[in-house]
N, C-alpha and C positions, 0 to 999 in steps of 0.2 A: 358788455353792453352797459353804457353809462345811463342814468337816470331811468325813469320808468317809461316802459314802451306802451303806448297808448295809441292805437291807430285804427282806423277803420280798414276793413279788409274787402277786396273785390269779392262779391258774392257769387258763388256757383250755385246755381238753382237746383232745388231737389228734383230728381227726374222720376221717382218712383211713387205712385199713388197720388192722392190728394194732398195738397199743401195745407197745412193748419196755420191759423193765425196765433201761434204761439212762439215764445221764445225760450229755448232750451239754453242753460248756462251751466257750463262745466267749469268747475274750479279744481286745479291741481295744487296741491301743497305738498312740497318735500319736507319730511320731518325736520324738526330743529336740531341744532348741533348736538350730537350724542357724546357721552362720556366713553373713554377708553381706560379710565382709571380703574375699574373693577375687572376681575377676570370671570366674565360671565359669558354664556352663549350669546351669540349674535341677536337672537330674538329678545333677549332679556336686557340688553344695554339700555341704560337709563338716558335721559337727557342730561347734557352738561349744564352748567349755569348759564351759559350764554343761549342755549336752546330754551331754557325756562324763561329767560327774558325775551328773546325774539318772538316766541309763538304768541303771547298775548299782544304784543306790539303790532303784529302781522294781523291779528284779528281785528284790532282797532282800525288798522287801516282798510280793512275789508269792510268793516262796518260803516266807516265814513264813505267808502265808494258805494255803499247802498247793497252790498251783498247779504242775502238772507237765504241761507240754504234751506231747502226742503228736506234734505237728507245728507248726513255726513257717512261716509264709509271710509274706514281706516284699516290699514294693514294691522294684524295682531301683535306686531313687534311693539315691545314696551315703549320705544322712543316715538314711534309714529302715534300709537294711541294717546300717549301723554300729550304730544303735540296736538291732536285732534281735541283732547278735553279742553286744553288752554285756549284753543281757537273758539270751541263752542261756548266757553264761558264769556270771552271777550265780544263774541256775536250775539249773546243772550239766546242761543239756540236752545229749546226745551225739548228736542226730540231725542231718541236713542242714538247712539254711535254705533252703527253696523260694523262688525267686524267681517272681513272677508279675505280668506286666504290668498286669493289671487292678486291682491294688492302688495302681497309680500314675495319677493325673490321670483318675480315672474317676467313677463316682457310686454312691449308696447302692443303686440297682438292680443295677448291675453286682456290686457286693460281694455282694449277696443271691444272685446266680446263683452266684458263686464257692462261697459256703458251702453252697448247695443241692446242688452237685456234690462235696462232700468224702467221702471214703472213711468208710463207716460204722464201720470198725474203728478210727477216730480218735475218743477220747471227748473230748479236749481239744485245740482248735486256737487258735493265737494268730496274729492278723494285725497286722502292723507297717506303718502308712502314714501317710496324710495328711489334713488338713483342707482343704476343708470336708466332704469325703465321710464321714469318721469320726464327726464331729459328726452328720451327718444320719443315718447309720446307728445310731449309738448312741440317739439321739432316737426313731427309729422303734422300737427295741426296748423302750425305757424312756423315757417322757415327763419322768421326772425328770431326764434328763440333757440339758442345754441346751448345754453347751459342752464341748469337749475341748481343754484347753490341751496345749501341747508336753509330751510324755512322760506324759500321762494315761493311766490304764489303766481300761477299762470291762470287767467280767466278768459274763457273762450264763449261767445254768444253765437247761436245759431237760430236764424229765424224760419219759422215755418215747417221745420222738419223733425220726425221723430227721432228718438235717441238711436235707433238702429241704423239710421242713415248718416250719423255724424262722422263716421270715418270716410265717407265719400265726399264731404263738403268742405269747402273753406269757410271759416267762421266770419260772421258779418262784423264782429268786433273782437279784438285781442287787447288785453291789459296784463302787464307783467310788472312784478315788484319784488324786491328782496330787502332783508333787513339792512344791508349796507349802503342801499340806495337811499338818497335824501328825500 
């Protein structure tokens, strides 16, 4: 996929319960490039220098696009948490970064369960995690996304539906970016 993907998507209306006049925004960020130089367990692998450069850049791009998360949830793996911290700093995010084991070595179904249980008071939630589950989830939400390279960002907006319904809807807006795109 060349260039940024930014396209409106045909909306599939929420069929369960009362429609709310709110927008839910889900931001998926795959962790930055990790280092394989150190002989450490997978969970402890740090970011490589490229990952340390890419994460703040992607945070600046998100800020320029008007993204302001109400909550950041990260995998507890070192490379994901480091990415989340660098993004948070670039976004001037002042909240806590929540760690959730379900974001590490899970699957798209588990991530959808996590999303379905999000606090309705949170309008914009960012998840920072891993592949292949982030590619699978992004592709589930938008068929146009077929790959989440390191530090890629996929943003999905859903109008008038609770978090619990996200798995059944097409987003009203999709935005995709990665460090290697201009």
